[in-house]
C-alpha positions, 0 to 999 in steps of 0.5 A: 500499500502506498502512502497518499499524496500530501496535497497540503505539503504540495500547495504550502509554497503558493498558499497565501492569505488568511487561515480561512483562505488557505483552508478552503484552498486546501479542502477544495484541492483535496476534493480535486485530487479525490475526483481525478484519482477516482476517475484516472487513478492519478492522485499525484498532481505531477501526473495530472494534465490540463484535461484533468483539470478542465474535466473537473471544472466541467463535471464536478462544479459546472452546475454549481453557483457562480461563486463556487465555481470561481473559488474552484477556479482559484484553487486550480490556478494555484494548483497550476502555479505550483506545477509551474505550467502555463495552462489556461482554464476553460 
């Protein structure tokens, strides 16, 4: 059994703001990680591709409120920043 990837440690360098904001980003990043791991068996963000994050936005938060989609997009921007990619969001 392998050890689960620590998303909190992964995002530590790019999380700024208040404690509540950091906790929201971590909670949402864990939700993103779980959804992508369930669908594609990739729990490590280093293995993710742009299509995985686009899929999450379309299928998991596409029918949510505008505010919820906005906050998930902010979290995904933090993930993209940490990965050092220049991906654009849909």
